Structure formats: structure tokens, C-alpha cells
N, C-alpha and C positions, 0 to 999 in steps of 0.2 A: 414784911409784905412786899410785894412789886405791884408796880403800877402797869396797868395794861394799855396800850395804846389801840383806839379803833383806826382799822384800816379798812378803807372802800376798796373793793375790787370792781374793776369793770370787766364784764365778762362780754368777748365778742362772739356772736354766732357767726357760723360760716356763710358766706353767700351762696345762692343756689342758682343753677342754671334753669331757667322756667322752659326755655323752647329754643330749637334751633331749627331754621327752615331757610330755604333759598327765596330770593325776593320774588321770583317768578319761576312757574314749572318749565316753560318752553324755552326761554331765554333769559336765565337768571345773571343779574350783574353783580350781586352780593350775596353773602351768608348772613343771617341776621341772628344774633344770639342775645336772648332776654335774660338779663341777671338780675336778681332780686336782692336786696340788702335788708336784712331784718334788723339790723343794728340801730341805734339812735345817733350814730356817728357815721360820718362818710369813711368809705373804705376804698382802699385801691386794690385791684384785682388784676391779675394776669389769666388771661383765657387763652389756653392751647388748643389749636384746632389740629386734627388728625383727619386726613382724606385717605380712605381707603386702606390706612394701615394703623387701626387703632390699636394694635398689640405692641408697636414699637414705642421706644421712649422718646424719641424724637418727633416733637410736632412739625407740622408743615408750616404753621404761622402762629403767631401769638398776637393778643391785643392787651395792652394795658391801658387801664382807664380807672376813674374814680366813679364810684356809686354813691348817688347823694343818700344821706339817712333815711331809712324806712321808705325806700322807693326801688321801683324798676328801672331799668335802663337798658336800651336796645343798643347792643354794639354790633358793628358790621364790618365785614373783611370784602373787599372786591374778587370776584371771581377769578379775575385775571392775575391776582398776586398769589393764586393757589394752583396756578399751572393746570387747570382741570381741562380735558378734553370733552367732547361732547359725548353724552351717554349718561348712564347711571353711576353715582357715585355714593359712598358711604361717608358721612360726616360725622365726626365725633369730638366734642368738647369736653375739656376739664380744666380744673384749676390747678 
């Protein structure tokens, strides 16, 4: 007979992006991204921001931050760092 070892597995759920919005409609200073961590441990995330080119593989900007366990955190990126012109833009975020 062989002895079995009990191994505990920790399964981490992927974080989710709950919302993406500009700080203001008429004169935005930042893009706000709400990230939700469903896990019981803090996790580090890299959020990739695409502006008007969501089909490309190269993001316009990235944010790296730690999201506390079982919590939401709003990450933001200054509009000036995204080189946006005035007018309408499509902003897409992913991990």
C-alpha cells in the first residue's frame, strides 16, 4: 500500500474589468478603469489600454497595480498620456 498525501490547491479566479469611463464627458483628464478581484488574496494585474485600435496587438498604455483581496479598485490613466485629440474615441481595456 502507498500512502496518499493531501495537497491543498489554491484556485485563483481571473479579475474582471467592471467599468471603463472618462472622468468627464466634456473635458476628461483621466480614463478610470474599475477592476474587481474575486479572490481571497491580493493579485497584481496589468491592464492594457487600447484607443481607437482595439484590433491591434500593441496597447497604447498599460497600468500595473495590485488589487486587494475581495475588493474593487479604480485605476486611472491621464488622458495626456494617451495622446488623445479632441473628439470621440473608442477605449478598450483588457488584461
